All heavy atoms as a GROMACS GRO file, in nm:
protein
  617
    1MET      N    1   0.086  -0.117   0.000
    1MET     CA    2   0.000  -0.001   0.001
    1MET      C    3   0.089   0.125   0.000
    1MET      O    4   0.183   0.136   0.080
    1MET     CB    5  -0.091  -0.002   0.124
    1MET     CG    6  -0.199   0.100   0.118
    1MET     SD    7  -0.308   0.104   0.262
    1MET     CE    8  -0.332  -0.060   0.310
    2PHE      N    9   0.063   0.216  -0.090
    2PHE     CA   10   0.142   0.337  -0.102
    2PHE      C   11   0.087   0.447  -0.018
    2PHE      O   12  -0.033   0.478  -0.022
    2PHE     CB   13   0.141   0.380  -0.249
    2PHE     CG   14   0.217   0.503  -0.276
    2PHE    CD1   15   0.355   0.509  -0.270
    2PHE    CD2   16   0.151   0.622  -0.303
    2PHE    CE1   17   0.426   0.625  -0.293
    2PHE    CE2   18   0.219   0.741  -0.331
    2PHE     CZ   19   0.358   0.741  -0.323
    3ARG      N   20   0.171   0.508   0.066
    3ARG     CA   21   0.130   0.621   0.152
    3ARG      C   22   0.181   0.753   0.087
    3ARG      O   23   0.287   0.760   0.040
    3ARG     CB   24   0.192   0.612   0.290
    3ARG     CG   25   0.143   0.496   0.369
    3ARG     CD   26   0.198   0.497   0.509
    3ARG     NE   27   0.338   0.527   0.514
    3ARG     CZ   28   0.402   0.568   0.623
    3ARG    NH1   29   0.337   0.581   0.734
    3ARG    NH2   30   0.529   0.597   0.621
    4ARG      N   31   0.094   0.854   0.095
    4ARG     CA   32   0.130   0.984   0.043
    4ARG      C   33   0.132   1.086   0.157
    4ARG      O   34   0.040   1.093   0.238
    4ARG     CB   35   0.025   1.030  -0.063
    4ARG     CG   36   0.045   1.162  -0.121
    4ARG     CD   37  -0.060   1.191  -0.231
    4ARG     NE   38  -0.198   1.180  -0.182
    4ARG     CZ   39  -0.269   1.280  -0.133
    4ARG    NH1   40  -0.217   1.401  -0.124
    4ARG    NH2   41  -0.394   1.262  -0.096
    5LEU      N   42   0.242   1.160   0.168
    5LEU     CA   43   0.255   1.261   0.272
    5LEU      C   44   0.157   1.372   0.244
    5LEU      O   45   0.154   1.430   0.136
    5LEU     CB   46   0.397   1.317   0.276
    5LEU     CG   47   0.429   1.421   0.383
    5LEU    CD1   48   0.414   1.360   0.524
    5LEU    CD2   49   0.565   1.477   0.363
    6VAL      N   50   0.069   1.398   0.344
    6VAL     CA   51  -0.035   1.502   0.328
    6VAL      C   52   0.011   1.635   0.386
    6VAL      O   53  -0.002   1.740   0.328
    6VAL     CB   54  -0.169   1.453   0.396
    6VAL    CG1   55  -0.272   1.564   0.388
    6VAL    CG2   56  -0.219   1.327   0.333
    7LYS      N   57   0.068   1.625   0.508
    7LYS     CA   58   0.115   1.750   0.574
    7LYS      C   59   0.208   1.715   0.690
    7LYS      O   60   0.210   1.598   0.738
    7LYS     CB   61   0.000   1.837   0.622
    7LYS     CG   62  -0.072   1.788   0.746
    7LYS     CD   63  -0.179   1.894   0.785
    7LYS     CE   64  -0.225   1.866   0.924
    7LYS     NZ   65  -0.315   1.970   0.973
    8THR      N   66   0.279   1.812   0.738
    8THR     CA   67   0.363   1.798   0.857
    8THR      C   68   0.329   1.915   0.951
    8THR      O   69   0.292   2.025   0.901
    8THR     CB   70   0.511   1.798   0.825
    8THR    OG1   71   0.548   1.922   0.766
    8THR    CG2   72   0.550   1.682   0.734
    9GLU      N   73   0.347   1.891   1.077
    9GLU     CA   74   0.330   2.000   1.176
    9GLU      C   75   0.407   1.969   1.299
    9GLU      O   76   0.450   1.858   1.317
    9GLU     CB   77   0.180   2.019   1.208
    9GLU     CG   78   0.117   1.911   1.290
    9GLU     CD   79  -0.027   1.941   1.329
    9GLU    OE1   80  -0.080   2.044   1.289
    9GLU    OE2   81  -0.085   1.855   1.397
   10ASP      N   82   0.431   2.073   1.379
   10ASP     CA   83   0.496   2.053   1.506
   10ASP      C   84   0.397   2.072   1.618
   10ASP      O   85   0.314   2.164   1.613
   10ASP     CB   86   0.610   2.158   1.525
   10ASP     CG   87   0.728   2.130   1.431
   10ASP    OD1   88   0.750   2.013   1.396
   10ASP    OD2   89   0.798   2.226   1.396
   11VAL      N   90   0.405   1.981   1.713
   11VAL     CA   91   0.318   1.992   1.835
   11VAL      C   92   0.406   2.033   1.949
   11VAL      O   93   0.510   1.976   1.975
   11VAL     CB   94   0.251   1.857   1.863
   11VAL    CG1   95   0.169   1.861   1.990
   11VAL    CG2   96   0.164   1.811   1.746
   12ASP      N   97   0.363   2.140   2.020
   12ASP     CA   98   0.442   2.192   2.131
   12ASP      C   99   0.394   2.133   2.262
   12ASP      O  100   0.273   2.136   2.292
   12ASP     CB  101   0.427   2.345   2.134
   12ASP     CG  102   0.503   2.407   2.246
   12ASP    OD1  103   0.625   2.404   2.238
   12ASP    OD2  104   0.438   2.452   2.344
   13VAL      N  105   0.484   2.076   2.340
   13VAL     CA  106   0.456   2.026   2.471
   13VAL      C  107   0.559   2.087   2.568
   13VAL      O  108   0.675   2.052   2.563
   13VAL     CB  109   0.459   1.871   2.478
   13VAL    CG1  110   0.429   1.824   2.618
   13VAL    CG2  111   0.366   1.807   2.376
   14GLU      N  112   0.514   2.182   2.649
   14GLU     CA  113   0.596   2.248   2.746
   14GLU      C  114   0.724   2.305   2.681
   14GLU      O  115   0.835   2.288   2.727
   14GLU     CB  116   0.633   2.155   2.859
   14GLU     CG  117   0.513   2.127   2.949
   14GLU     CD  118   0.554   2.065   3.080
   14GLU    OE1  119   0.671   2.068   3.120
   14GLU    OE2  120   0.461   2.014   3.148
   15GLY      N  121   0.705   2.374   2.570
   15GLY     CA  122   0.819   2.442   2.504
   15GLY      C  123   0.904   2.355   2.414
   15GLY      O  124   1.000   2.403   2.352
   16ARG      N  125   0.875   2.225   2.407
   16ARG     CA  126   0.951   2.138   2.320
   16ARG      C  127   0.864   2.097   2.200
   16ARG      O  128   0.746   2.068   2.220
   16ARG     CB  129   0.993   2.012   2.401
   16ARG     CG  130   1.089   1.926   2.320
   16ARG     CD  131   1.174   1.842   2.404
   16ARG     NE  132   1.256   1.766   2.319
   16ARG     CZ  133   1.304   1.647   2.345
   16ARG    NH1  134   1.279   1.594   2.462
   16ARG    NH2  135   1.377   1.581   2.257
   17GLN      N  136   0.924   2.098   2.083
   17GLN     CA  137   0.852   2.068   1.960
   17GLN      C  138   0.869   1.921   1.920
   17GLN      O  139   0.981   1.870   1.925
   17GLN     CB  140   0.906   2.155   1.846
   17GLN     CG  141   0.896   2.303   1.871
   17GLN     CD  142   0.751   2.352   1.869
   17GLN    OE1  143   0.677   2.310   1.783
   17GLN    NE2  144   0.718   2.438   1.958
   18TYR      N  145   0.758   1.860   1.881
   18TYR     CA  146   0.759   1.723   1.830
   18TYR      C  147   0.693   1.722   1.693
   18TYR      O  148   0.587   1.775   1.674
   18TYR     CB  149   0.677   1.629   1.922
   18TYR     CG  150   0.742   1.620   2.059
   18TYR    CD1  151   0.699   1.703   2.162
   18TYR    CD2  152   0.846   1.532   2.087
   18TYR    CE1  153   0.756   1.698   2.288
   18TYR    CE2  154   0.904   1.526   2.212
   18TYR     CZ  155   0.860   1.606   2.310
   18TYR     OH  156   0.917   1.604   2.434
   19GLN      N  157   0.766   1.669   1.596
   19GLN     CA  158   0.718   1.667   1.459
   19GLN      C  159   0.617   1.557   1.434
   19GLN      O  160   0.633   1.446   1.483
   19GLN     CB  161   0.835   1.650   1.362
   19GLN     CG  162   0.794   1.664   1.218
   19GLN     CD  163   0.908   1.646   1.120
   19GLN    OE1  164   0.996   1.565   1.141
   19GLN    NE2  165   0.905   1.720   1.012
   20VAL      N  166   0.509   1.591   1.361
   20VAL     CA  167   0.406   1.497   1.324
   20VAL      C  168   0.392   1.499   1.174
   20VAL      O  169   0.383   1.605   1.112
   20VAL     CB  170   0.269   1.533   1.390
   20VAL    CG1  171   0.168   1.428   1.353
   20VAL    CG2  172   0.284   1.544   1.538
   21ARG      N  173   0.398   1.381   1.114
   21ARG     CA  174   0.381   1.367   0.966
   21ARG      C  175   0.251   1.293   0.942
   21ARG      O  176   0.229   1.187   0.994
   21ARG     CB  177   0.495   1.289   0.906
   21ARG     CG  178   0.630   1.355   0.922
   21ARG     CD  179   0.737   1.267   0.866
   21ARG     NE  180   0.867   1.327   0.890
   21ARG     CZ  181   0.977   1.257   0.895
   21ARG    NH1  182   0.979   1.124   0.874
   21ARG    NH2  183   1.092   1.318   0.918
   22TYR      N  184   0.168   1.352   0.863
   22TYR     CA  185   0.036   1.292   0.828
   22TYR      C  186   0.043   1.232   0.687
   22TYR      O  187   0.089   1.294   0.593
   22TYR     CB  188  -0.075   1.398   0.830
   22TYR     CG  189  -0.104   1.450   0.967
   22TYR    CD1  190  -0.040   1.566   1.015
   22TYR    CD2  191  -0.193   1.384   1.050
   22TYR    CE1  192  -0.068   1.613   1.144
   22TYR    CE2  193  -0.221   1.435   1.180
   22TYR     CZ  194  -0.158   1.548   1.223
   22TYR     OH  195  -0.183   1.597   1.349
   23TYR      N  196  -0.010   1.110   0.672
   23TYR     CA  197  -0.011   1.037   0.547
   23TYR      C  198  -0.153   0.995   0.510
   23TYR      O  199  -0.235   0.972   0.599
   23TYR     CB  200   0.075   0.911   0.557
   23TYR     CG  201   0.220   0.938   0.584
   23TYR    CD1  202   0.271   0.936   0.716
   23TYR    CD2  203   0.311   0.963   0.479
   23TYR    CE1  204   0.405   0.960   0.741
   23TYR    CE2  205   0.444   0.984   0.507
   23TYR     CZ  206   0.492   0.984   0.634
   23TYR     OH  207   0.624   1.007   0.660
   24ALA      N  208  -0.177   0.978   0.379
   24ALA     CA  209  -0.303   0.923   0.332
   24ALA      C  210  -0.269   0.804   0.247
   24ALA      O  211  -0.169   0.800   0.178
   24ALA     CB  212  -0.378   1.027   0.247
   25ALA      N  213  -0.357   0.706   0.251
   25ALA     CA  214  -0.339   0.580   0.175
   25ALA      C  215  -0.475   0.532   0.125
   25ALA      O  216  -0.576   0.553   0.193
   25ALA     CB  217  -0.269   0.475   0.257
   26ARG      N  218  -0.479   0.466   0.011
   26ARG     CA  219  -0.597   0.403  -0.039
   26ARG      C  220  -0.600   0.260   0.011
   26ARG      O  221  -0.498   0.190   0.012
   26ARG     CB  222  -0.593   0.401  -0.194
   26ARG     CG  223  -0.620   0.532  -0.253
   26ARG     CD  224  -0.762   0.536  -0.304
   26ARG     NE  225  -0.784   0.670  -0.365
   26ARG     CZ  226  -0.898   0.733  -0.349
   26ARG    NH1  227  -0.992   0.682  -0.283
   26ARG    NH2  228  -0.914   0.849  -0.406
   27THR      N  229  -0.720   0.216   0.051
   27THR     CA  230  -0.736   0.079   0.092
   27THR      C  231  -0.761  -0.009  -0.030
   27THR      O  232  -0.784   0.040  -0.140
   27THR     CB  233  -0.854   0.065   0.194
   27THR    OG1  234  -0.974   0.094   0.122
   27THR    CG2  235  -0.837   0.155   0.312
   28ILE      N  236  -0.760  -0.139  -0.008
   28ILE     CA  237  -0.789  -0.234  -0.117
   28ILE      C  238  -0.927  -0.212  -0.173
   28ILE      O  239  -0.951  -0.232  -0.290
   28ILE     CB  240  -0.771  -0.376  -0.063
   28ILE    CG1  241  -0.626  -0.402  -0.024
   28ILE    CG2  242  -0.817  -0.479  -0.166
   28ILE    CD1  243  -0.602  -0.529   0.052
   29HIS      N  244  -1.020  -0.170  -0.086
   29HIS     CA  245  -1.160  -0.152  -0.128
   29HIS      C  246  -1.188  -0.014  -0.184
   29HIS      O  247  -1.302   0.019  -0.208
   29HIS     CB  248  -1.248  -0.183  -0.011
   29HIS     CG  249  -1.233  -0.320   0.045
   29HIS    ND1  250  -1.271  -0.434  -0.024
   29HIS    CD2  251  -1.178  -0.361   0.161
   29HIS    CE1  252  -1.239  -0.539   0.048
   29HIS    NE2  253  -1.185  -0.498   0.161
   30GLY      N  254  -1.086   0.067  -0.200
   30GLY     CA  255  -1.103   0.203  -0.261
   30GLY      C  256  -1.126   0.312  -0.161
   30GLY      O  257  -1.139   0.430  -0.205
   31GLY      N  258  -1.133   0.283  -0.031
   31GLY     CA  259  -1.150   0.388   0.067
   31GLY      C  260  -1.019   0.455   0.102
   31GLY      O  261  -0.915   0.429   0.039
   32ARG      N  262  -1.020   0.542   0.193
   32ARG     CA  263  -0.898   0.612   0.240
   32ARG      C  264  -0.875   0.583   0.387
   32ARG      O  265  -0.969   0.579   0.465
   32ARG     CB  266  -0.910   0.760   0.217
   32ARG     CG  267  -0.896   0.797   0.078
   32ARG     CD  268  -0.857   0.940   0.061
   32ARG     NE  269  -0.841   0.973  -0.080
   32ARG     CZ  270  -0.813   1.086  -0.126
   32ARG    NH1  271  -0.801   1.189  -0.047
   32ARG    NH2  272  -0.798   1.104  -0.255
   33ARG      N  273  -0.748   0.576   0.423
   33ARG     CA  274  -0.707   0.567   0.564
   33ARG      C  275  -0.599   0.674   0.580
   33ARG      O  276  -0.522   0.703   0.489
   33ARG     CB  277  -0.642   0.430   0.598
   33ARG     CG  278  -0.741   0.318   0.603
   33ARG     CD  279  -0.838   0.326   0.712
   33ARG     NE  280  -0.780   0.306   0.846
   33ARG     CZ  281  -0.848   0.316   0.960
   33ARG    NH1  282  -0.976   0.342   0.954
   33ARG    NH2  283  -0.790   0.298   1.071
   34TYR      N  284  -0.598   0.731   0.697
   34TYR     CA  285  -0.499   0.836   0.734
   34TYR      C  286  -0.417   0.783   0.848
   34TYR      O  287  -0.468   0.718   0.940
   34TYR     CB  288  -0.572   0.965   0.766
   34TYR     CG  289  -0.653   1.019   0.654
   34TYR    CD1  290  -0.786   0.988   0.640
   34TYR    CD2  291  -0.594   1.099   0.556
   34TYR    CE1  292  -0.862   1.033   0.535
   34TYR    CE2  293  -0.669   1.147   0.446
   34TYR     CZ  294  -0.804   1.114   0.437
   34TYR     OH  295  -0.874   1.161   0.334
   35SER      N  296  -0.288   0.820   0.847
   35SER     CA  297  -0.201   0.783   0.956
   35SER      C  298  -0.112   0.900   0.991
   35SER      O  299  -0.090   0.986   0.908
   35SER     CB  300  -0.117   0.660   0.924
   35SER     OG  301  -0.035   0.682   0.813
   36ALA      N  302  -0.065   0.902   1.113
   36ALA     CA  303   0.026   1.007   1.159
   36ALA      C  304   0.141   0.940   1.230
   36ALA      O  305   0.128   0.845   1.305
   36ALA     CB  306  -0.045   1.099   1.257
   37GLU      N  307   0.262   0.988   1.198
   37GLU     CA  308   0.384   0.942   1.263
   37GLU      C  309   0.434   1.055   1.352
   37GLU      O  310   0.468   1.164   1.301
   37GLU     CB  311   0.488   0.907   1.157
   37GLU     CG  312   0.617   0.865   1.211
   37GLU     CD  313   0.720   0.838   1.103
   37GLU    OE1  314   0.720   0.912   1.001
   37GLU    OE2  315   0.803   0.752   1.120
   38VAL      N  316   0.438   1.028   1.482
   38VAL     CA  317   0.492   1.129   1.574
   38VAL      C  318   0.630   1.092   1.609
   38VAL      O  319   0.661   0.981   1.652
   38VAL     CB  320   0.402   1.125   1.708
   38VAL    CG1  321   0.450   1.234   1.803
   38VAL    CG2  322   0.255   1.144   1.676
   39ILE      N  323   0.720   1.186   1.589
   39ILE     CA  324   0.862   1.163   1.613
   39ILE      C  325   0.900   1.221   1.750
   39ILE      O  326   0.908   1.344   1.768
   39ILE     CB  327   0.949   1.223   1.502
   39ILE    CG1  328   0.904   1.167   1.366
   39ILE    CG2  329   1.094   1.198   1.526
   39ILE    CD1  330   0.958   1.233   1.246
   40LEU      N  331   0.918   1.132   1.849
   40LEU     CA  332   0.949   1.177   1.983
   40LEU      C  333   1.101   1.180   2.006
   40LEU      O  334   1.148   1.251   2.094
   40LEU     CB  335   0.885   1.078   2.083
   40LEU     CG  336   0.733   1.074   2.082
   40LEU    CD1  337   0.681   0.962   2.169
   40LEU    CD2  338   0.674   1.202   2.115
   41GLY      N  339   1.175   1.103   1.930
   41GLY     CA  340   1.320   1.097   1.944
   41GLY      C  341   1.380   1.027   1.825
   41GLY      O  342   1.307   0.981   1.736
   42PRO      N  343   1.514   1.015   1.820
   42PRO     CA  344   1.578   0.954   1.704
   42PRO      C  345   1.532   0.812   1.680
   42PRO      O  346   1.519   0.773   1.564
   42PRO     CB  347   1.725   0.956   1.741
   42PRO     CG  348   1.740   1.057   1.851
   42PRO     CD  349   1.606   1.065   1.920
   43ALA      N  350   1.505   0.735   1.779
   43ALA     CA  351   1.459   0.598   1.759
   43ALA      C  352   1.325   0.575   1.827
   43ALA      O  353   1.293   0.459   1.867
   43ALA     CB  354   1.564   0.502   1.817
   44ASP      N  355   1.247   0.677   1.847
   44ASP     CA  356   1.120   0.668   1.917
   44ASP      C  357   1.009   0.734   1.838
   44ASP      O  358   1.003   0.854   1.823
   44ASP     CB  359   1.134   0.738   2.049
   44ASP     CG  360   1.020   0.708   2.147
   44ASP    OD1  361   0.936   0.621   2.112
   44ASP    OD2  362   1.017   0.768   2.254
   45ARG      N  363   0.921   0.650   1.784
   45ARG     CA  364   0.811   0.696   1.699
   45ARG      C  365   0.681   0.634   1.745
   45ARG      O  366   0.680   0.518   1.790
   45ARG     CB  367   0.834   0.666   1.553
   45ARG     CG  368   0.945   0.752   1.492
   45ARG     CD  369   0.985   0.702   1.357
   45ARG     NE  370   1.064   0.783   1.273
   45ARG     CZ  371   1.175   0.846   1.304
   45ARG    NH1  372   1.222   0.840   1.426
   45ARG    NH2  373   1.244   0.915   1.217
   46VAL      N  374   0.574   0.706   1.730
   46VAL     CA  375   0.438   0.653   1.759
   46VAL      C  376   0.358   0.674   1.631
   46VAL      O  377   0.360   0.782   1.570
   46VAL     CB  378   0.372   0.732   1.879
   46VAL    CG1  379   0.231   0.684   1.895
   46VAL    CG2  380   0.455   0.715   2.003
   47ILE      N  381   0.288   0.566   1.589
   47ILE     CA  382   0.207   0.575   1.469
   47ILE      C  383   0.063   0.552   1.504
   47ILE      O  384   0.030   0.458   1.579
   47ILE     CB  385   0.250   0.469   1.366
   47ILE    CG1  386   0.396   0.503   1.320
   47ILE    CG2  387   0.160   0.471   1.244
   47ILE    CD1  388   0.458   0.395   1.234
   48VAL      N  389  -0.024   0.641   1.461
   48VAL     CA  390  -0.170   0.636   1.489
   48VAL      C  391  -0.238   0.643   1.356
   48VAL      O  392  -0.199   0.716   1.266
   48VAL     CB  393  -0.208   0.757   1.579
   48VAL    CG1  394  -0.357   0.749   1.610
   48VAL    CG2  395  -0.126   0.763   1.701
   49ASP      N  396  -0.353   0.570   1.343
   49ASP     CA  397  -0.427   0.578   1.218
   49ASP      C  398  -0.575   0.594   1.248
   49ASP      O  399  -0.624   0.565   1.356
   49ASP     CB  400  -0.401   0.461   1.125
   49ASP     CG  401  -0.465   0.333   1.172
   49ASP    OD1  402  -0.478   0.317   1.295
   49ASP    OD2  403  -0.498   0.251   1.087
   50ASP      N  404  -0.649   0.641   1.146
   50ASP     CA  405  -0.792   0.667   1.160
   50ASP      C  406  -0.849   0.674   1.018
   50ASP      O  407  -0.779   0.682   0.922
   50ASP     CB  408  -0.817   0.797   1.234
   50ASP     CG  409  -0.954   0.801   1.302
   50ASP    OD1  410  -1.054   0.778   1.235
   50ASP    OD2  411  -0.960   0.823   1.424
   51SER      N  412  -0.982   0.673   1.010
   51SER     CA  413  -1.051   0.677   0.881
   51SER      C  414  -1.077   0.818   0.835
   51SER      O  415  -1.116   0.841   0.721
   51SER     CB  416  -1.177   0.600   0.884
   51SER     OG  417  -1.261   0.645   0.986
   52SER      N  418  -1.058   0.919   0.923
   52SER     CA  419  -1.079   1.060   0.882
   52SER      C  420  -0.961   1.144   0.932
   52SER      O  421  -0.910   1.122   1.040
   52SER     CB  422  -1.211   1.114   0.927
   52SER     OG  423  -1.205   1.156   1.061
   53MET      N  424  -0.929   1.243   0.856
   53MET     CA  425  -0.819   1.331   0.891
   53MET      C  426  -0.852   1.417   1.015
   53MET      O  427  -0.769   1.432   1.102
   53MET     CB  428  -0.784   1.422   0.772
   53MET     CG  429  -0.664   1.502   0.791
   53MET     SD  430  -0.515   1.400   0.801
   53MET     CE  431  -0.392   1.525   0.774
   54SER      N  432  -0.974   1.464   1.024
   54SER     CA  433  -1.012   1.548   1.136
   54SER      C  434  -1.008   1.468   1.268
   54SER      O  435  -0.964   1.519   1.371
   54SER     CB  436  -1.148   1.609   1.117
   54SER     OG  437  -1.245   1.514   1.102
   55ASN      N  438  -1.057   1.342   1.266
   55ASN     CA  439  -1.045   1.263   1.387
   55ASN      C  440  -0.902   1.231   1.425
   55ASN      O  441  -0.866   1.234   1.545
   55ASN     CB  442  -1.123   1.128   1.368
   55ASN     CG  443  -1.270   1.142   1.366
   55ASN    OD1  444  -1.323   1.246   1.405
   55ASN    ND2  445  -1.340   1.040   1.323
   56LEU      N  446  -0.823   1.208   1.326
   56LEU     CA  447  -0.679   1.179   1.349
   56LEU      C  448  -0.608   1.300   1.412
   56LEU      O  449  -0.537   1.282   1.510
   56LEU     CB  450  -0.611   1.139   1.220
   56LEU     CG  451  -0.465   1.102   1.228
   56LEU    CD1  452  -0.441   0.985   1.322
   56LEU    CD2  453  -0.410   1.070   1.090
   57GLU      N  454  -0.633   1.416   1.362
   57GLU     CA  455  -0.573   1.540   1.419
   57GLU      C  456  -0.619   1.559   1.562
   57GLU      O  457  -0.539   1.597   1.649
   57GLU     CB  458  -0.611   1.658   1.331
   57GLU     CG  459  -0.540   1.658   1.198
   57GLU     CD  460  -0.589   1.769   1.104
   57GLU    OE1  461  -0.712   1.799   1.109
   57GLU    OE2  462  -0.508   1.819   1.030
   58ALA      N  463  -0.745   1.532   1.594
   58ALA     CA  464  -0.798   1.547   1.727
   58ALA      C  465  -0.729   1.444   1.821
   58ALA      O  466  -0.692   1.478   1.936
   58ALA     CB  467  -0.948   1.530   1.730
   59ARG      N  468  -0.714   1.324   1.772
   59ARG     CA  469  -0.649   1.221   1.855
   59ARG      C  470  -0.504   1.255   1.883
   59ARG      O  471  -0.454   1.239   1.993
   59ARG     CB  472  -0.656   1.087   1.785
   59ARG     CG  473  -0.797   1.029   1.786
   59ARG     CD  474  -0.807   0.899   1.707
   59ARG     NE  475  -0.727   0.794   1.770
   59ARG     CZ  476  -0.699   0.679   1.711
   59ARG    NH1  477  -0.743   0.654   1.588
   59ARG    NH2  478  -0.629   0.590   1.774
   60ILE      N  479  -0.433   1.309   1.780
   60ILE     CA  480  -0.290   1.344   1.794
   60ILE      C  481  -0.281   1.459   1.897
   60ILE      O  482  -0.186   1.462   1.978
   60ILE     CB  483  -0.232   1.385   1.660
   60ILE    CG1  484  -0.214   1.260   1.572
   60ILE    CG2  485  -0.100   1.460   1.674
   60ILE    CD1  486  -0.118   1.158   1.627
   61ALA      N  487  -0.370   1.555   1.895
   61ALA     CA  488  -0.364   1.667   1.986
   61ALA      C  489  -0.372   1.622   2.132
   61ALA      O  490  -0.312   1.686   2.220
   61ALA     CB  491  -0.480   1.764   1.956
   62HIS      N  492  -0.440   1.514   2.160
   62HIS     CA  493  -0.448   1.460   2.297
   62HIS      C  494  -0.342   1.357   2.326
   62HIS      O  495  -0.289   1.347   2.437
   62HIS     CB  496  -0.583   1.397   2.318
   62HIS     CG  497  -0.696   1.496   2.327
   62HIS    ND1  498  -0.757   1.543   2.212
   62HIS    CD2  499  -0.750   1.560   2.431
   62HIS    CE1  500  -0.849   1.632   2.248
   62HIS    NE2  501  -0.851   1.643   2.380
   63LEU      N  502  -0.305   1.281   2.226
   63LEU     CA  503  -0.211   1.171   2.245
   63LEU      C  504  -0.066   1.216   2.270
   63LEU      O  505   0.002   1.166   2.353
   63LEU     CB  506  -0.212   1.079   2.124
   63LEU     CG  507  -0.118   0.962   2.131
   63LEU    CD1  508  -0.172   0.857   2.227
   63LEU    CD2  509  -0.095   0.905   1.994
   64VAL      N  510  -0.021   1.317   2.195
   64VAL     CA  511   0.119   1.359   2.206
   64VAL      C  512   0.154   1.408   2.345
   64VAL      O  513   0.245   1.356   2.407
   64VAL     CB  514   0.158   1.458   2.096
   64VAL    CG1  515   0.298   1.511   2.118
   64VAL    CG2  516   0.146   1.395   1.956
   65PRO      N  517   0.079   1.500   2.402
   65PRO     CA  518   0.112   1.545   2.537
   65PRO      C  519   0.105   1.432   2.639
   65PRO      O  520   0.193   1.421   2.726
   65PRO     CB  521   0.010   1.654   2.570
   65PRO     CG  522  -0.034   1.704   2.438
   65PRO     CD  523  -0.030   1.584   2.346
   66ALA      N  524   0.000   1.347   2.630
   66ALA     CA  525  -0.009   1.234   2.723
   66ALA      C  526   0.104   1.138   2.713
   66ALA      O  527   0.159   1.090   2.812
   66ALA     CB  528  -0.143   1.162   2.698
   67THR      N  529   0.146   1.110   2.593
   67THR     CA  530   0.261   1.018   2.569
   67THR      C  531   0.391   1.079   2.623
   67THR      O  532   0.471   1.011   2.689
   67THR     CB  533   0.278   0.986   2.418
   67THR    OG1  534   0.157   0.929   2.372
   67THR    CG2  535   0.392   0.890   2.397
   68VAL      N  536   0.415   1.206   2.596
   68VAL     CA  537   0.536   1.275   2.648
   68VAL      C  538   0.536   1.272   2.798
   68VAL      O  539   0.639   1.237   2.863
   68VAL     CB  540   0.546   1.415   2.591
   68VAL    CG1  541   0.657   1.494   2.660
   68VAL    CG2  542   0.569   1.411   2.440
   69TYR      N  543   0.427   1.308   2.865
   69TYR     CA  544   0.420   1.311   3.012
   69TYR      C  545   0.441   1.172   3.071
   69TYR      O  546   0.509   1.153   3.170
   69TYR     CB  547   0.289   1.372   3.060
   69TYR     CG  548   0.276   1.518   3.024
   69TYR    CD1  549   0.155   1.565   2.983
   69TYR    CD2  550   0.384   1.605   3.035
   69TYR    CE1  551   0.140   1.702   2.951
   69TYR    CE2  552   0.368   1.739   2.997
   69TYR     CZ  553   0.244   1.787   2.961
   69TYR     OH  554   0.229   1.918   2.928
   70CYS      N  555   0.380   1.070   3.008
   70CYS     CA  556   0.392   0.935   3.054
   70CYS      C  557   0.537   0.886   3.048
   70CYS      O  558   0.589   0.823   3.139
   70CYS     CB  559   0.304   0.841   2.968
   70CYS     SG  560   0.305   0.674   3.018
   71ARG      N  561   0.606   0.920   2.939
   71ARG     CA  562   0.744   0.879   2.928
   71ARG      C  563   0.833   0.953   3.020
   71ARG      O  564   0.936   0.899   3.068
   71ARG     CB  565   0.790   0.893   2.785
   71ARG     CG  566   0.712   0.794   2.696
   71ARG     CD  567   0.771   0.765   2.569
   71ARG     NE  568   0.697   0.657   2.507
   71ARG     CZ  569   0.693   0.633   2.379
   71ARG    NH1  570   0.767   0.706   2.299
   71ARG    NH2  571   0.624   0.533   2.330
   72MET      N  572   0.802   1.081   3.049
   72MET     CA  573   0.878   1.157   3.148
   72MET      C  574   0.867   1.091   3.288
   72MET      O  575   0.963   1.075   3.359
   72MET     CB  576   0.825   1.301   3.162
   72MET     CG  577   0.871   1.392   3.052
   72MET     SD  578   0.803   1.556   3.086
   72MET     CE  579   0.830   1.632   2.928
   73LEU      N  580   0.748   1.051   3.327
   73LEU     CA  581   0.722   0.985   3.455
   73LEU      C  582   0.795   0.847   3.462
   73LEU      O  583   0.855   0.813   3.563
   73LEU     CB  584   0.574   0.963   3.480
   73LEU     CG  585   0.493   1.089   3.514
   73LEU    CD1  586   0.344   1.058   3.515
   73LEU    CD2  587   0.538   1.152   3.642
   74ALA      N  588   0.794   0.775   3.350
   74ALA     CA  589   0.857   0.643   3.350
   74ALA      C  590   1.009   0.658   3.364
   74ALA      O  591   1.073   0.578   3.428
   74ALA     CB  592   0.821   0.571   3.219
   75SER      N  593   1.068   0.762   3.301
   75SER     CA  594   1.212   0.779   3.309
   75SER      C  595   1.252   0.826   3.452
   75SER      O  596   1.360   0.793   3.496
   75SER     CB  597   1.259   0.878   3.206
   75SER     OG  598   1.213   1.011   3.235
   76GLN      N  599   1.165   0.894   3.521
   76GLN     CA  600   1.197   0.938   3.659
   76GLN      C  601   1.186   0.822   3.755
   76GLN      O  602   1.263   0.816   3.850
   76GLN     CB  603   1.102   1.050   3.703
   76GLN     CG  604   1.123   1.180   3.632
   76GLN     CD  605   1.013   1.282   3.666
   76GLN    OE1  606   0.921   1.256   3.743
   76GLN    NE2  607   1.027   1.400   3.611
   77ALA      N  608   1.102   0.727   3.726
   77ALA     CA  609   1.081   0.613   3.815
   77ALA      C  610   1.196   0.509   3.801
   77ALA      O  611   1.225   0.433   3.893
   77ALA     CB  612   0.953   0.543   3.784
   78ALA      N  613   1.261   0.513   3.686
   78ALA     CA  614   1.369   0.412   3.662
   78ALA      C  615   1.496   0.447   3.732
   78ALA      O  616   1.536   0.526   3.789
   78ALA     CB  617   1.394   0.403   3.512
   0.00000   0.00000   0.00000
């Protein structure tokens, strides 16, 4: 399945920028799926997908800060 880059944006969490890349792909049945790749670090990525771009953007707006805070807490506990 071929993915096409739709847009990129930066999400700010407490003054730090995280890049998000949005992709669109055609399904086997002719529909569309959207995915986002959140780059948290050089070897740390989170991929989220949805059937609509607006839902995906809303999910990313909540997911990125929650993921960053969760990983901060986990690194402090270790």
